[in-house]
Residue frames as a rotation matrix with the C-alpha (Angstrom) as fourth column:
MET 1
0.124 -0.877 0.465 14.94
0.808 -0.183 -0.560 -13.09
0.576 0.445 0.686 -53.70
LYS 2
0.260 -0.162 -0.952 16.65
0.768 -0.562 0.306 -10.53
-0.585 -0.811 -0.022 -51.45
PHE 3
0.556 -0.116 0.823 17.21
0.593 -0.638 -0.491 -7.00
0.582 0.761 -0.286 -52.85
PHE 4
-0.131 -0.754 -0.644 19.71
0.902 -0.360 0.238 -4.39
-0.411 -0.549 0.727 -52.13
TYR 5
0.751 0.575 0.326 19.37
0.653 -0.722 -0.230 -0.54
0.103 0.386 -0.917 -52.52
THR 6
-0.665 -0.747 -0.002 21.36
0.746 -0.665 -0.039 2.45
0.028 -0.028 0.999 -53.29
TYR 7
0.427 0.904 0.000 19.60
0.894 -0.422 0.151 5.65
0.137 -0.064 -0.988 -52.13
ILE 8
-0.733 -0.580 0.355 19.89
0.453 -0.806 -0.382 9.34
0.508 -0.119 0.853 -51.82
LEU 9
0.215 0.726 -0.654 18.37
0.968 -0.245 0.046 11.38
-0.126 -0.643 -0.755 -49.03
ALA 10
-0.404 -0.315 0.859 18.01
0.399 -0.906 -0.144 15.28
0.823 0.285 0.491 -49.09
SER 11
-0.834 0.151 -0.530 17.25
0.413 -0.467 -0.782 17.88
-0.366 -0.871 0.328 -46.35
ASN 12
0.258 0.823 -0.506 14.85
-0.004 -0.523 -0.852 19.62
-0.966 0.222 -0.132 -48.81
ARG 13
0.836 -0.007 0.549 14.76
0.549 0.027 -0.835 20.44
-0.009 1.000 0.027 -52.63
ASN 14
0.591 -0.707 0.390 18.29
0.168 -0.365 -0.916 21.20
0.789 0.606 -0.097 -53.64
GLY 15
0.820 -0.126 0.558 19.47
-0.555 -0.411 0.723 20.88
0.138 -0.903 -0.407 -50.15
THR 16
-0.244 -0.917 0.315 22.05
-0.948 0.295 0.123 18.76
-0.205 -0.268 -0.941 -48.44
LEU 17
0.593 0.363 -0.719 22.41
-0.649 0.744 -0.159 15.25
0.477 0.561 0.676 -49.90
TYR 18
-0.205 -0.574 0.793 23.42
-0.818 0.545 0.184 11.91
-0.538 -0.611 -0.581 -48.52
THR 19
0.212 0.115 -0.971 24.16
-0.740 0.667 -0.083 8.69
0.638 0.736 0.226 -50.50
GLY 20
-0.278 -0.263 0.924 23.89
-0.816 0.571 -0.083 5.30
-0.506 -0.777 -0.374 -48.81
SER 21
-0.345 0.196 -0.918 23.24
-0.606 0.700 0.377 1.67
0.717 0.686 -0.123 -49.46
THR 22
-0.389 0.292 0.874 21.14
-0.855 0.239 -0.460 -0.89
-0.343 -0.926 0.157 -47.51
ASP 23
-0.954 0.226 -0.196 19.49
0.120 0.889 0.443 -4.22
0.275 0.399 -0.875 -47.72
ASP 24
-0.090 0.950 -0.300 16.20
0.996 0.087 -0.023 -2.82
0.004 -0.301 -0.954 -46.03
ILE 25
-0.620 -0.184 0.763 15.46
0.406 -0.907 0.111 0.58
0.671 0.379 0.637 -47.40
ALA 26
0.394 0.846 0.360 12.23
0.072 -0.419 0.905 1.11
0.916 -0.331 -0.226 -45.40
ALA 27
0.755 -0.139 -0.641 14.01
0.654 0.220 0.723 0.40
0.040 -0.966 0.257 -42.09
ARG 28
-0.336 -0.941 -0.023 17.07
0.940 -0.337 0.048 2.47
-0.053 -0.006 0.999 -43.01
VAL 29
-0.508 0.207 0.836 15.11
0.291 -0.872 0.393 5.46
0.811 0.443 0.383 -44.10
TRP 30
0.705 0.679 -0.206 12.98
0.275 0.006 0.961 5.16
0.654 -0.734 -0.183 -40.93
GLN 31
0.279 -0.664 -0.694 16.28
0.948 0.076 0.308 5.28
-0.152 -0.744 0.651 -38.91
HIS 32
-0.686 -0.557 0.468 17.34
0.650 -0.758 0.053 8.43
0.325 0.341 0.882 -40.67
LYS 33
0.034 0.826 0.563 13.86
0.090 -0.564 0.821 10.02
0.995 0.023 -0.093 -40.00
GLU 34
0.847 0.488 -0.211 14.02
0.193 0.088 0.977 9.11
0.496 -0.868 -0.019 -36.47
LYS 35
0.269 -0.857 0.440 17.66
-0.661 -0.497 -0.563 10.12
0.701 -0.140 -0.699 -36.05
VAL 36
0.990 0.087 -0.109 18.51
0.001 0.778 0.628 6.84
0.140 -0.622 0.770 -34.46
PHE 37
0.255 -0.966 -0.040 22.19
0.966 0.252 0.057 7.20
-0.045 -0.053 0.998 -35.21
LYS 38
0.630 -0.186 -0.754 24.16
0.040 -0.962 0.270 10.42
-0.776 -0.200 -0.598 -34.52
GLY 39
-0.272 -0.756 0.596 26.07
0.736 0.236 0.635 11.59
-0.620 0.611 0.492 -37.55
PHE 40
-0.978 -0.200 -0.049 25.95
0.113 -0.720 0.685 13.60
-0.173 0.664 0.727 -40.73
THR 41
-0.516 0.825 0.231 22.15
0.377 -0.023 0.926 12.95
0.769 0.565 -0.300 -41.62
GLU 42
0.276 0.568 -0.775 21.03
0.959 -0.107 0.263 13.73
0.066 -0.816 -0.574 -37.96
LYS 43
-0.362 -0.517 -0.775 23.19
0.650 -0.736 0.187 16.79
-0.668 -0.436 0.603 -37.85
TYR 44
-0.957 -0.074 -0.282 22.03
-0.145 -0.719 0.680 18.25
-0.252 0.691 0.677 -41.10
GLY 45
-0.176 0.984 0.031 18.38
-0.454 -0.054 -0.889 17.12
-0.873 -0.171 0.456 -41.08
VAL 46
-0.533 -0.059 -0.844 18.76
-0.841 0.150 0.520 14.88
0.096 0.987 -0.129 -44.11
ASP 47
-0.714 0.307 0.629 15.88
-0.103 0.843 -0.528 12.38
-0.692 -0.442 -0.571 -43.99
ARG 48
0.425 0.809 -0.407 13.80
-0.630 -0.058 -0.774 12.74
-0.650 0.585 0.485 -47.31
LEU 49
-0.329 -0.393 0.859 14.17
0.405 0.762 0.505 9.74
-0.853 0.514 -0.091 -49.60
VAL 50
0.189 0.371 -0.909 14.34
-0.503 -0.758 -0.415 11.35
-0.843 0.535 0.043 -53.04
TRP 51
0.322 -0.217 -0.921 15.96
-0.871 0.313 -0.379 8.64
0.371 0.924 -0.088 -55.13
PHE 52
0.019 -0.459 0.888 16.73
-0.638 0.678 0.365 4.98
-0.770 -0.574 -0.280 -54.93
GLU 53
0.061 -0.152 -0.986 17.77
-0.914 0.388 -0.116 2.15
0.401 0.909 -0.116 -57.09
ILE 54
0.715 0.260 0.649 17.48
-0.511 0.828 0.232 -1.74
-0.477 -0.498 0.725 -56.72
HIS 55
-0.138 -0.881 -0.453 20.33
-0.961 0.229 -0.153 -4.05
0.238 0.415 -0.878 -56.97
GLU 56
0.618 0.440 -0.651 20.57
-0.369 0.894 0.254 -7.84
0.694 0.083 0.715 -56.88
THR 57
0.238 -0.706 -0.667 23.75
0.818 0.516 -0.255 -8.01
0.524 -0.484 0.700 -54.69
ARG 58
0.807 -0.070 -0.587 25.04
0.454 -0.563 0.691 -6.06
-0.378 -0.824 -0.422 -51.73
ASP 59
-0.168 -0.982 0.084 28.22
0.715 -0.063 0.696 -5.59
-0.678 0.177 0.713 -53.60
ALA 60
-0.333 0.143 0.932 26.49
0.846 -0.390 0.363 -3.88
0.416 0.909 0.009 -56.63
ALA 61
0.721 0.691 0.052 24.57
0.576 -0.640 0.508 -1.56
0.384 -0.336 -0.860 -54.27
PHE 62
0.578 -0.567 -0.587 27.82
0.433 -0.397 0.810 -0.59
-0.692 -0.722 0.015 -52.37
ARG 63
-0.386 -0.764 0.517 29.66
0.827 -0.038 0.561 -0.12
-0.408 0.644 0.647 -55.64
ARG 64
0.052 0.570 0.820 26.91
0.734 -0.578 0.356 2.13
0.677 0.584 -0.448 -56.95
GLU 65
0.841 0.238 -0.487 27.00
0.534 -0.517 0.669 4.05
-0.093 -0.822 -0.562 -53.64
ARG 66
0.113 -0.922 -0.370 30.70
0.485 -0.274 0.830 4.76
-0.867 -0.273 0.417 -53.95
GLN 67
-0.492 -0.273 0.827 30.35
0.868 -0.222 0.444 5.71
0.063 0.936 0.346 -57.55
ILE 68
0.410 0.720 0.560 27.66
0.669 -0.655 0.351 8.28
0.620 0.231 -0.750 -56.84
LYS 69
0.744 -0.183 -0.643 29.60
0.538 -0.406 0.739 9.66
-0.396 -0.895 -0.204 -53.84
LYS 70
-0.372 -0.927 0.041 32.43
0.674 -0.240 0.698 10.59
-0.638 0.288 0.715 -56.30
TRP 71
-0.044 0.330 0.943 30.08
0.938 -0.312 0.153 12.49
0.345 0.891 -0.296 -58.65
LYS 72
-0.952 -0.207 0.224 29.73
0.164 -0.967 -0.193 16.19
0.257 -0.147 0.955 -58.81
ARG 73
-0.642 0.742 -0.193 26.74
0.100 -0.169 -0.981 17.63
-0.760 -0.649 0.034 -57.07
THR 74
-0.294 0.613 -0.734 25.07
-0.847 -0.523 -0.097 18.63
-0.443 0.592 0.673 -60.33
TRP 75
-0.637 -0.020 -0.771 25.20
-0.474 0.799 0.371 15.07
0.608 0.602 -0.518 -61.56
LYS 76
-0.891 0.357 -0.279 23.37
0.449 0.606 -0.657 13.95
-0.066 -0.711 -0.700 -58.38
LEU 77
-0.533 0.694 -0.484 20.82
-0.228 -0.669 -0.707 16.65
-0.815 -0.266 0.515 -58.84
ASP 78
-0.374 0.346 -0.860 20.14
-0.924 -0.058 0.379 15.61
0.081 0.936 0.342 -62.37
LEU 79
-0.863 0.045 -0.503 19.70
0.040 0.999 0.021 12.05
0.504 -0.002 -0.864 -61.31
ILE 80
-0.730 0.634 -0.254 17.08
0.344 0.020 -0.939 13.09
-0.590 -0.773 -0.233 -58.72
GLU 81
-0.392 0.484 -0.782 15.39
-0.566 -0.797 -0.210 15.50
-0.725 0.361 0.587 -61.11
THR 82
-0.668 0.079 -0.740 15.05
-0.667 0.378 0.643 12.81
0.330 0.922 -0.199 -63.82
GLU 83
-0.683 0.399 -0.612 13.35
0.370 0.911 0.182 10.27
0.630 -0.101 -0.770 -61.66
ASN 84
0.082 0.638 -0.766 11.61
0.990 -0.140 -0.010 12.55
-0.114 -0.757 -0.643 -59.03
PRO 85
-0.358 -0.223 0.907 11.20
0.590 -0.807 0.035 16.09
0.724 0.547 0.420 -60.43
ASP 86
0.453 0.593 0.666 9.08
-0.215 -0.652 0.727 17.37
0.865 -0.473 -0.168 -57.53
TRP 87
-0.616 -0.778 0.120 11.52
-0.333 0.120 -0.935 15.91
0.714 -0.616 -0.333 -54.90
ASP 88
0.573 0.811 0.114 8.69
-0.533 0.264 0.804 13.94
0.622 -0.522 0.584 -53.30
ASP 89
-0.381 -0.573 0.726 9.64
-0.902 0.402 -0.157 11.97
-0.202 -0.715 -0.670 -50.24
LEU 90
-0.095 0.279 -0.956 9.43
-0.647 0.712 0.272 8.47
0.756 0.644 0.113 -51.64
PHE 91
-0.908 -0.268 0.322 9.40
-0.416 0.487 -0.768 6.91
0.050 -0.831 -0.554 -48.11
GLU 92
-0.233 0.909 0.344 5.68
-0.695 0.092 -0.713 6.64
-0.680 -0.406 0.610 -48.03
SER 93
0.394 0.354 -0.848 5.64
-0.913 0.260 -0.316 4.77
0.109 0.898 0.426 -51.40
LEU 94
-0.562 -0.822 -0.091 7.83
-0.770 0.560 -0.306 2.06
0.302 -0.102 -0.948 -49.90
ASN 95
-0.882 0.228 0.412 5.03
-0.165 0.669 -0.724 0.30
-0.440 -0.707 -0.553 -48.17
């Protein structure tokens, strides 16, 4: 079964946040870390995977991404703190 992911990256603890969705989280986060694409995450150094969620469909992951992007910053911080209180970079735990 193929899975899809909604994720939040941070520049550092309580830093700049970025929310996205993908079908290959390890590859996508690697792209952010290596600054493969120019844009927001490259400009602001946002490459620490601090939260992610698994979905069964691409549409569900995308809907969740859009939902979270509309949230207040404090809600996003609470989501991260609940699952990852030390703001560890979860990238290494993916493999």
